[in-house]
N, C-alpha and C positions, 0 to 999 in steps of 0.2 A: 266742424266747421270752425274758421277762424272768427275771432271776435272783431266787429267793426266798433272803431272809437271814433268819436268827435271831440272838438275842442271848441268853446265858443259862449257867446253869450245866451243867457237864460232871461226872459222878461215876461211882462205880461201886455196884453192889449187892453185898451179900454176904449170902447166904439161910440160915438154920438150915433144917435138913432133918427136924427133928422138931416136930411141932404142941407147943406150949406158952407158958408167959408168962415173957416179959422174957428177958434176958440175965445173970443173977446167977450162972449157974454155968457152966463149959465144956460145950458142947453141939457137935456135929457141924455145921459149915458148909460151903457149896459157893458159890463164885465166884472171882474177881469177874465179874461180867457189866456190860458198857456200860450206862450210865444217865444220866439226868437228863432232865427233861421237854422240853426245848428240844433236846437231843442226840437224842431219840428221834424227835420230830417231824422235825427236817430230814433224819435219817437214811431215814425212809419217803419223805419228799418226793424225795430223790435216788433210791430204789429204784422210784418212779414215772416216772424218765426226765427229771424237771424240773431244771433248771441250779439249784444252790442251793450256800449257803456259811453259815459260822457265825462269830459273834465271840464269843470266849470265852478261857478260861486253865485251863489245867491244870498240873499239878505235874511236874517232871522225874523222873518215877519210873514204874513199871509201870502202875499205874491209869492215868495219862495217856496213855501208850504204847498200852494195849489199847483205848482209846475213840478215840485218833486213827487208830489202824490199821483200826480198823470204819469210821470214818466215810470216811477216804480211800478204802478197798476198796469201800465202797458208792456213791462218787461224789461224795461233799460236797466243796466248796473249803474246805481246811482251812488256808488262808494267814493268815487273821486269827484262829487261834486261838494264842494266846501260850502260852509254856512256861516257867514260873516256876521260876528254878533252886532256891528255898529253901523254897517251901511247897508242902505236898502237895496232891494231887488230892482232892476230896472223895470220902466214902463215906456208903452208907446201909445199916444193917443191918437185914434183915426178918426176923420171925418170925410165922409163920401159928400161931394159936389157935384153939380151937374156936369157929368163928362168925365168925372175921374173921382181922385180920391187924395185927401191931404193927410201925412202921416208926421205925427212928431215924436221923435224918440228920446230918450235919455237914459243913457247906461253909465254908472259908475263903476270904476276899476280900485278895488280897495287897496292892492299893493302899490300901484303907481300914483295913485290919488287922481287919476285921469278922470274927466267928466266929459263925455261924448253926447252932444246934442245934434240931432240930424232932422231937417225938414226934408219931405219928400213930395213931389208932385207926382202922380200916378195918371195917366192919361189913358181913359178907355179907347179912344178912337186908334190908339197905337196897339193896344191890346188885341182889339178886333181883327186887326191883320193876322195875327199869330195864333189864335184861338178859336173854337167853334163854342165856347161860351156864350149865352145869351147873357151880356151885362146890364142891361136894360130892365130887366124882370127877375 
């Protein structure tokens, strides 16, 4: 069987436990949860029994460790995932609100020095048109 390889970000998600708007005041949070679209994809490939690996970078921190541990446990070859000694693993803060969710992501690239910040609005009304999942419960 050929090996599936993906390249991309690895980060953690930290989620608010209460529905609301934004992160302007202290609120209860849960996490960190291993995340990043390429990492989630390759983890699922491994769970299907397909040989696979990932090329990426995490920080030498707990957020990087939680991701590496999960990927390795699930069967992903992590030998091409670098661990940077000075830069942190990326993080995304998620808070659900009435009718959707707000995501704030911060990903840092060590080699280029790029810092990418993304804020996204996820609208449940749009998802309902394409999914049978009950997003209200």
